[in-house]
C-alpha positions in Angstrom: -89.8 -109.9 98.1 -88.5 -112.6 95.7 -85.2 -114.5 95.2 -83.6 -116.7 92.5 -82.1 -119.9 94.0 -80.2 -122.9 92.7 -81.4 -126.4 93.5 -80.3 -129.5 91.6 -78.4 -127.4 89.0 -81.5 -125.5 88.0 -82.5 -121.9 88.8 -85.9 -121.1 90.3 -87.6 -117.7 91.1 -89.3 -118.0 94.5 -91.3 -115.7 96.7 -92.5 -116.1 100.3 -95.6 -118.4 100.6 -95.2 -120.0 97.2 -94.7 -123.7 96.5 -91.8 -125.1 94.4 -91.3 -128.4 92.7 -87.7 -129.5 92.5 -85.7 -132.7 91.9 -85.7 -135.1 94.8 -84.1 -133.7 98.0 -82.8 -136.0 100.7 -85.0 -134.6 103.5 -88.0 -136.0 105.4 -91.5 -134.6 104.9 -92.2 -131.8 107.3 -88.5 -130.9 107.9 -87.0 -127.5 107.3 -84.6 -127.0 104.5 -82.2 -124.1 103.8 -81.4 -123.1 100.3 -78.2 -121.1 100.6 -77.3 -120.8 96.9 -79.1 -117.5 96.2 -78.2 -115.7 93.0 -80.5 -112.6 93.3 -82.7 -111.0 95.9 -85.3 -108.6 94.7 -87.9 -106.3 96.2 -87.6 -102.6 96.8 -83.9 -102.8 95.9 -82.3 -105.6 93.9 -79.2 -107.3 95.2 -77.3 -109.3 92.6 -74.6 -111.8 93.7 -71.2 -112.4 92.1 -72.1 -115.3 91.7 -73.9 -115.8 95.0 -75.4 -113.2 97.4 -73.3 -113.5 100.6 -75.4 -114.0 103.7 -78.7 -114.6 101.9 -80.7 -117.8 102.5 -84.1 -119.1 101.7 -85.9 -121.4 104.2 -88.4 -123.9 103.0 -90.5 -126.8 104.4 -90.7 -130.1 102.6 -94.4 -130.7 101.8 -94.2 -134.1 100.0 -92.2 -136.4 97.8 -93.9 -137.2 94.4 -93.2 -138.7 91.1 -93.5 -136.7 87.9 -95.4 -137.5 84.7 -94.4 -140.7 82.8 -92.1 -140.2 79.9 -92.0 -142.6 77.1 -89.4 -143.1 74.4 -89.3 -145.6 71.6 -86.6 -146.5 69.1 -87.3 -148.6 66.0 -84.5 -150.4 64.3 -86.0 -150.6 60.8 -84.1 -153.3 59.0 -83.9 -155.6 62.0 -87.6 -155.1 62.8 -86.9 -154.5 66.5 -88.6 -152.1 68.8 -87.0 -150.8 72.0 -88.9 -148.8 74.6 -87.7 -146.7 77.5 -89.9 -145.4 80.2 -89.3 -143.3 83.3 -90.7 -141.0 86.0 -88.8 -138.2 87.7 -88.6 -138.2 91.5 -89.7 -134.8 92.7 -90.0 -132.9 96.0 -92.6 -130.2 96.7 -91.2 -127.3 98.9 -93.2 -124.5 100.5 -91.1 -121.3 100.8 -91.3 -119.9 104.3 -88.9 -116.9 104.4 -86.2 -115.1 102.4 -83.4 -113.6 104.5 -80.6 -111.3 103.3 
């Protein structure tokens, strides 16, 4: 059984027992989390929501909070001989999918 859920404005395809890396979620490590924005539930029969599947939910456990890879950007202003650098790292949360309920 699998489902398509929305977290942080992005869509993810999840199945039971899999891990998922999403944008930072305000929850403590080890706590349970319910993702109730389910767009599609698949398995033997496919249930498609309009836009959400009513009554469907995905329960997950927060495994850890991490930081993503470092991104670097550079801008060069050519007549002024100036360089400007931007760096950043995304704050991420790792979730373990426990169950999908319809």
